[in-house]
C-alpha positions in Angstrom: -42.9 203.6 109.1 -46.3 202.0 109.5 -47.5 198.5 108.5 -50.5 198.1 106.3 -52.1 196.1 109.1 -52.1 199.3 111.2 -53.6 201.2 108.3 -56.4 198.6 108.1 -56.9 198.7 111.8 -57.7 202.4 111.7 -59.6 202.4 108.4 -63.3 202.6 108.1 -63.1 200.2 105.1 -63.6 196.7 106.5 -62.9 195.3 103.0 -59.5 196.9 102.7 -57.0 194.4 101.3 -53.7 194.5 103.1 -50.7 193.8 100.9 -47.4 192.5 102.1 -44.5 194.7 103.0 -44.4 198.2 104.5 -44.8 201.9 103.5 -44.1 205.2 105.3 -45.5 208.6 106.1 -44.2 211.5 104.2 -42.5 212.9 107.3 -41.2 211.1 110.3 -39.0 211.9 113.3 -36.3 210.2 115.3 -38.8 209.3 118.1 -40.9 207.1 115.7 -43.7 209.6 115.3 -45.0 211.1 112.1 -46.9 214.2 111.1 -49.8 212.1 109.8 -49.7 214.5 106.8 -50.0 211.7 104.2 -49.0 208.2 103.6 -46.3 208.2 100.9 -46.8 204.9 99.1 -43.5 204.8 97.1 -41.5 206.4 99.9 -40.3 203.1 101.3 -39.2 202.1 97.8 -37.2 205.3 97.5 -35.7 204.9 100.9 -34.7 201.3 100.0 -32.6 202.6 97.2 -30.1 203.7 99.8 -29.5 200.1 100.8 -28.7 199.1 97.2 -26.5 202.2 96.7 -24.6 201.4 99.8 -23.7 198.0 98.4 -23.0 199.5 94.9 -20.4 201.9 96.3 -18.6 199.5 98.5 -19.2 196.0 97.2 -19.8 194.4 100.6 -21.7 191.2 99.8 -22.4 190.4 103.5 -24.2 193.7 103.8 -26.1 193.0 100.6 -27.1 189.5 101.8 -27.9 190.2 105.4 -29.2 193.7 105.4 -30.0 195.2 102.0 -31.6 192.2 100.3 -34.2 191.4 103.0 -35.3 195.1 103.0 -35.6 195.2 99.2 -37.5 192.0 99.1 -40.1 193.2 101.6 -40.8 196.4 99.8 -40.9 194.5 96.4 -43.5 192.2 98.0 -45.7 195.2 98.7 -45.6 196.5 95.2 -46.1 193.0 93.7 -49.3 192.9 95.6 -50.4 196.5 95.1 -49.8 196.9 91.3 -52.8 196.3 89.0 -53.0 195.8 85.2 -54.7 198.2 82.9 -56.7 197.2 79.8 -53.4 196.8 77.8 -52.0 194.4 80.4 -49.5 197.0 81.7 -48.7 197.0 85.4 -49.6 200.3 87.0 -49.8 201.9 90.4 -53.5 202.4 91.1 -53.5 205.3 93.4 -50.4 207.5 93.1 -49.7 211.2 93.1 -46.9 213.5 92.0 -45.6 215.5 95.0 -46.5 218.1 95.7 -49.1 219.1 93.1 -51.8 217.6 90.9 -52.7 218.0 87.3 -53.4 221.6 86.5 -50.6 222.7 88.8 -52.9 222.6 91.9 -50.7 223.0 94.9 -51.0 220.2 97.5 -53.5 218.2 95.4 -53.2 214.6 96.5 -56.1 213.1 94.4 -55.0 209.5 93.8 -54.5 208.7 90.1 -53.4 205.6 88.3 -50.1 205.2 86.5 -48.5 208.4 87.8 -44.9 208.6 86.5 -43.4 209.4 89.9 -44.7 206.1 91.3 -44.0 204.1 88.2 -40.4 205.2 88.1 -39.6 204.5 91.7 -41.2 201.1 91.6 -39.2 200.3 88.4 -36.0 201.3 90.2 -36.9 199.2 93.3 -37.5 196.1 91.1 -34.3 196.7 89.2 -32.3 196.9 92.4 -33.9 193.7 93.7 -33.3 191.9 90.5 -29.6 192.8 90.3 -29.1 192.0 94.0 -30.8 188.6 93.5 -28.4 187.8 90.5 -25.3 188.8 92.5 -26.3 186.7 95.5 -27.7 183.9 93.4 -30.8 183.8 95.5 -34.6 183.6 94.8 -34.3 183.0 91.1 -38.0 182.0 90.8 -39.2 185.1 92.6 -36.7 187.2 90.6 -38.1 185.9 87.3 -41.6 186.9 88.5 -40.6 190.4 89.4 -38.6 190.7 86.1 -41.8 189.9 84.2 -43.8 192.5 86.1 -41.1 195.1 85.7 -40.7 194.5 82.0 -44.4 194.9 81.5 -44.9 198.0 83.6 -46.2 201.2 82.1 -42.9 203.0 81.2 -41.9 206.5 80.4 -44.2 208.3 77.9 -43.4 211.3 75.6 -46.3 213.8 75.4 -47.6 216.1 72.8 -45.1 219.0 73.3 -42.1 216.6 73.5 -42.1 216.4 77.3 -41.7 213.4 79.5 -45.2 212.9 80.8 -45.8 213.5 84.5 -49.2 211.8 84.3 -50.5 208.7 82.7 -52.6 210.9 80.4 -51.0 213.5 78.3 -52.3 216.5 80.3 -49.0 218.2 81.3 -49.1 222.0 81.3 -46.1 223.5 79.5 -46.5 226.6 81.7 -46.3 224.6 84.9 -43.3 225.9 86.8 -43.8 224.0 90.1 -40.7 223.5 92.1 -41.3 219.7 92.1 -40.5 217.4 89.2 -41.0 214.0 90.5 -41.5 212.5 87.1 -37.8 213.0 86.5 -36.8 210.5 89.3 -35.9 208.1 86.5 -33.1 210.4 85.5 -31.8 211.1 89.1 -31.6 209.5 91.5 -32.9 206.6 89.4 -31.2 205.2 86.4 -34.0 204.2 84.0 -33.5 207.2 81.7 -30.0 208.2 80.5 -28.5 209.6 77.3 -26.3 206.4 77.4 -29.5 204.2 77.2 -32.1 205.8 74.9 -31.7 209.4 74.0 -35.4 210.1 73.1 -36.4 209.8 76.8 -33.5 211.9 78.1 -34.3 214.6 75.5 -38.0 214.5 76.7 -36.8 214.8 80.3 -34.8 217.9 79.4 -37.8 219.4 77.7 -39.8 218.8 80.9 -37.2 220.2 83.2 -36.5 223.4 81.2 -40.3 224.0 81.1 -40.2 224.2 84.9 -38.1 227.4 84.5 -34.9 228.5 86.2 -36.4 230.1 89.3 -35.4 227.3 91.7 -34.2 227.5 95.3 -32.7 225.2 97.9 -33.2 221.5 97.4 -35.0 222.1 94.1 -32.0 223.8 92.7 -29.8 221.0 94.0 -32.0 218.4 92.3 -31.8 220.3 89.1 -28.0 220.3 89.2 -28.0 216.5 89.5 -30.6 216.0 86.8 -29.0 218.3 84.3 -25.6 216.6 85.0 -27.1 213.2 84.3 -28.5 214.7 81.0 -24.9 215.8 80.2 -26.1 219.5 80.2 -23.1 221.3 81.8 -24.5 224.8 81.1 -27.8 224.4 83.0 -26.2 222.3 85.7 -23.8 225.1 86.4 -26.6 227.7 86.2 -28.3 226.1 89.1 -25.0 225.8 91.0 -24.8 229.6 90.9 -28.6 230.0 91.7 -28.3 227.9 94.8 -25.2 229.7 96.1 -26.6 233.2 95.4 -30.2 232.7 96.6 -30.4 229.8 99.0 -27.6 229.9 101.5 -27.4 231.4 105.0 -24.1 233.1 105.9 -22.9 229.8 107.5 -23.6 228.0 104.2 -26.6 226.1 105.5 -29.3 225.8 102.9 -32.4 227.8 103.5 -36.0 227.3 102.3 -37.3 230.7 101.1 -40.9 229.6 100.6 -41.5 229.4 104.3 -42.4 232.6 106.3 -39.4 231.9 108.6 -37.1 229.9 106.3 -35.7 226.8 108.1 -32.4 225.1 107.5 -32.9 222.2 105.0 -30.1 219.6 104.9 -31.3 218.2 101.6 -30.2 221.4 99.8 -26.7 221.0 101.1 -26.4 217.2 100.6 -28.1 217.6 97.2 -25.7 220.3 96.1 -22.6 218.2 96.8 -24.2 215.2 95.1 -24.9 217.3 92.1 -21.3 218.5 91.9 -20.2 214.9 92.1 -22.5 214.0 89.2 -21.0 216.8 87.1 -17.5 215.3 87.6 -18.0 211.5 87.6 -20.9 209.1 86.9 -20.8 205.4 87.4 -23.5 202.9 86.4 -23.7 199.3 85.3 -23.9 198.8 81.5 -25.9 196.0 79.8 -23.1 193.5 80.2 -22.9 194.1 84.0 -19.7 196.2 83.9 -19.5 199.5 85.7 -19.0 202.5 83.3 -17.1 205.5 84.6 -17.9 208.7 82.7 -15.1 211.1 83.5 -16.0 214.8 83.6 -19.4 214.2 82.0 -20.9 217.7 82.7 -17.9 220.0 83.5 -18.8 223.6 82.8 -16.7 226.2 81.0 -16.3 228.2 84.2 -14.3 225.3 85.7 -11.6 225.7 83.2 -8.9 224.2 85.4 -9.1 222.1 88.6 -8.7 218.8 90.4 -10.7 216.6 92.8 -9.7 213.6 94.8 -11.5 210.9 96.6 -14.7 210.7 94.6 -16.4 207.3 95.1 -17.6 205.3 92.2 -20.0 202.4 92.1 -17.9 199.2 92.1 -16.0 200.5 95.1 -13.1 202.5 93.6 -12.0 206.0 94.6 -11.4 208.3 91.7 -9.2 211.4 91.4 -9.3 213.8 88.4 -7.2 216.7 87.2 -8.0 218.9 84.2 -6.9 222.1 82.4 -8.3 224.2 79.6 -11.6 222.3 80.2 -10.1 218.9 79.3 -8.9 215.9 81.3 -5.2 215.7 82.1 -5.3 212.5 84.1 -7.5 210.2 86.2 -6.5 207.9 89.0 -8.7 204.9 89.8 -8.0 203.1 93.1 -9.9 199.9 93.9 -10.9 199.0 97.4 -10.5 195.5 98.8 -12.6 194.0 96.0 -11.6 193.3 92.4 -13.6 195.3 89.9 -14.0 195.7 86.1 -14.5 199.2 84.7 -15.1 200.8 81.3 -13.7 204.3 81.4 -15.4 206.8 79.1 -14.2 210.2 78.0 -14.8 212.4 75.0 -15.9 209.5 72.8 -13.0 207.2 73.9 -13.3 204.2 76.1 -11.0 201.6 77.6 -11.7 198.6 79.8 -9.6 197.9 82.8 -9.6 195.3 85.5 -8.4 196.2 88.9 -7.2 193.8 91.6 -7.9 194.5 95.2 -6.3 197.8 96.3 -4.7 198.3 92.8 -4.3 201.8 91.5 -4.1 202.8 87.8 -3.5 206.2 86.1 -4.8 207.1 82.7 -4.0 210.2 80.6 -6.4 212.3 78.5 -6.4 209.7 75.8 -7.3 207.0 78.4 -3.9 205.4 78.0 -2.6 203.7 81.1 0.6 205.4 82.2 3.2 204.9 84.9 3.2 207.4 87.8 
């Protein structure tokens, strides 16, 4: 992590304006050093998502107030300063890129461009997390309103000429581009700006973009595909990349390998990403417009998993969820709240039911979402 003051100190540009907040290099190590390969402007915003998610999954308001919120606010301050407005008044990032290639599928091209979707989506996610944290804590309402105004007037997702979700501000995406990266789908996963449950036209465009990248994925790229297809409720393609990762990207000890390197290293993001993707296929949990967490049960379960069960999945809102199914359909779900009360809307196969759980309460629902006695 490096402050912008340090960047200015070592810059030849004496007129460089130093915004507030902090950013990070693309690669860092446990001793505080970095590869100096490249500053990753939205990297700190992506990292800060972990603080919000930690709260979302456990509901610890002391953690949110004392640890997560100050971090979020500092990174928000950077982007409040750094964003500019285009001729239409939309807030855009002035100097972004889409890791790890540029327009025209040029490997490693880091030419800074305005309004790159990768940057826009990460900043949108950061602002959303800050706004929701501010509402929960009832703090900084004036600043929250300012950030809400900026977020609501940012350049948003765009659908291009071949039905794709644009990677770039201009409609220059190449339908033959099969690069392993697809940063412009951050808004699907791990973000939450694009979802079939919000506005289907953008989720359909995201699917067009991802399918155009092809099926030849390995390691972390396959893992990310699993999660994105799961969020898009595409069980077939999510499962396809489950099999790809297992067949092509694992050492005998099940560590994930990186086949693009001459001597493939172990990459933990492939392993963690794989398990995260499997979880997304079985359970998804997000706030709806009324501020209630929705639990989508078995949203992307593939035909190959005809019968099975899982226990201990964590949902946002703090509950643990166990599921059992047969013939491809839910048999029962058990939702067990932690020490905080929580409201949920359970969703399955077009049915929904709203439940309120007291601290440590446990409920069981059947395949029709009827609450049953154990």
